[in-house]
N, C-alpha and C positions, 0 to 999 in steps of 0.2 A: 652861405661861406663867408660873405662880405661881412656880416654882422658878428659872426663866431670870430673872424680874423681880427675886427676892431676890438672885441671883448678880449682877445688874447694879448693885443697890445698894451690894453688898459691894464690886464693883471700884471703883465711885466713891469708897468710902472707902480702899481700897487706892491708888488714884491721888493721893489727898492726901499720902501716905507717900512714894510713887515721887517726886512732885514735889519733896520734899525732898532725896531723892538725887540727882535730875538739876540741882536748883538748885546744889547745890555742885560741880557738874559731875562727878560719881562716875557717868558714864554706862557705865562698865565694869561696875559693879556692877549697876545696873538692867539690863543686858544679859544679865548672867550669870544674873540671877534670871528674867527672860522665858525664857530659854533651857531653864533646868531646868523651869520651870514647863509649857513648851511640851511637852517630852519627857514628863514624867511625866503630863501631862493626855493624850497619845497612847497611852500605854501603858494608862491606866484607862479610856479609851474602848473599846479592842480587848477588854480584860479582860470590861468590862461587857457588850459586845455579844455576846462569845463566851458569856457565862453567859446569854444570852437575855432581859437586861433591855430591850433595845428602846429606843425613843426616850425612854423615861423614864430609862433607864441614862444617856443622855447629859446629862439635865438634872442628873442626882444627880452626876455626874461633875464637871460644871461648877460645882455649886455647893460640892462638896468644894474643887475646886482654887481658887476664889476665896477661899474662907475662908483656905486656905494661903497665897496670896498676900497677903493682908491681913496675916496674922501675921508672914511673912517681910519685907514692906516696913516694918512697925513696928519690928521688932527691930534690922534692919539700919540704918535711918534714926537710930534712938536710938543705936546703936554708933557711927555716925559723927558725931553732933553732941552726944549726952550730953543731950538736952533732957527735959523732964518734961511729961506729958501730963495736964491739968487740965480735966476735962469739964465742970466748973462755972465755970470762967473765959471770960467773954465781953465783948469791949470793942466797943463800937460806933465807936470812932475809928478801932482797927486794921481792922476789917471794911471801914470806908469806904475806907481806904489799900489795902488788898487789892483791893477792888471796882474803885476807880478805876485803879488799875494794870493790872488785868486785863479790864476791861470789853470791850474790842476780842474779845479771846481768847473769853470766854464768849458774846460775841454770835455771832461765826464757828461756835464749836461747836454752839450752839442751831441755827443754820440748817442745819449739815452734819447734825444729829441727825433732822432733820423731812424733809429732801430724799428720802432713801431709803424710808423708810415711804410719803411722798406718791407716789412712784414707782410703787411696788408697788401701791398702791390704784388708781392710774390704770390700769396694766397689767391686773389683776384685773378691772376694771370693762369696760374695752374688749376685752379679750380672755377670759381666763380664767385661773384660778387656777395651771394647769399652766405658763402663759408666766411667771409669778412664779417658778416653779422654775427656768426656763431662766434666767431673769435673775440669780437667786441663785447657780446654780452659777458663771455668768461672772464675777460680781461677787467672789465668794470667791477665785476663781483669781487674777485681777489684784490683788486687795487682797494677798493673800500675796505676791506678787512685788514689790508697792510697798513693804510693810513690810520685806521682806527686804533691798531696795536701800537704803531710807531709814536703815535701823538701821546699814548700812556707812558711812553718811555722818555719823553722828552724832559723831565725833572731830572734824568742823569746829567744833562748838561751842565746846569749851574751846580749840582752836587759835585761832579767832577772838578770843576774850576776852584770851588771852594776848597775841596781837600786838598787839591795839589798846592794851593796857596798856603795853606795853613801847615800842612804835615808831608807833601812831597809825593813822590812815586809810589812808596810803599802803600798808603792810604788809598791811590788810585787803584793799584791792584787788587787790593781788599774788596773795593767798591765793584771792580769788575768780575770777580769770583761771586762776591754775593748776588749782584743783578743777574749774572747768568745763571745761578742756580735756582734763583725763584722764578726767573723767566721760562727755563727748561720746565719747571713743574707745571707752571700756569698755562704754558703753551699747548704741551700734550694734552691736558684737559680740555683747553679750547678746541683742539684739533679733534679730539675723539667727539666730542659734542658736535662740532661742524660736519664730521663725515656721518655721524649717525643720522642728523636731520636734514641733510643735503638733499637726498633724494625727493622727499616730500616737500621740501621749501621750492625746487626747482617745478615740481609738478604744480604748485600754487602759483608760482610766479609766471612761468611762460607755458605751461600745458604739457600734456603727456608726448607731444609730437616732435621734441627736439632733445633725444638722449644724447646726441653728441655734445652739446652744451654740458651736461652732467660730467662728461668723460673728460672735456677740457678743462672745466674747474678743478676736478679732483688732481689732474696732472700738474695745473699751475699752483695748486695749494702745497704740493710737495716741495715745489721750488720756493715757495714763499716761507715755507717751514724753516729750510736750512738758512734763507736769508734773515730771518728773524732772529734766529739762534746767534747770527753774528753781529747784530744790532749794538748790544752794550759795547763790545770791544771796537766796533767801527765808531760810535759815537765819543768814547772815550779817547 
């Protein structure tokens, strides 16, 4: 828990510098960072588990990768903007401006942060810690699919900004309609394939003894479907 808590704190710091990269609409840079980070993290997980470090090895791997992510985001954001870091410079006025601009984002993030732990506490209290594990497996699966699809939609960000500056709201509305139409077609095909292959994948992944996980994933995928269809309008 201590190692994961430290990793979470480091990831929060890394997020500050990633927001600089995303803020200048260089999503291709941040996506490359995330891709490489994920691949190396997967390799590290395998190696540490193979060396019998167990769950402690997973926490160590997460800590090391969090430090690497922080350093990478700092170096690349500085390379893009050539800014200087002054740890002793603090402006209340700038803080108020940043906070007032992002207060809704911060509030929604805090709500989302507490929902998942609250659900797990309720589930463990009403059933058992075993069912928390079932929920976590299903949540991880659907979260990865969500991240995959939404990362593919990231180019809408710079496109919307460019169209708005060049041609105004009408062009933005066309972008929303076209992106929603193509997304609807693609997501239907993707979901059909996922539902068709899911039972065999779950059987391969966690065995035949946990059919409840399959039911949980299917229910969460229905919610994911609705959420993904709303993504273009939300991004714009």
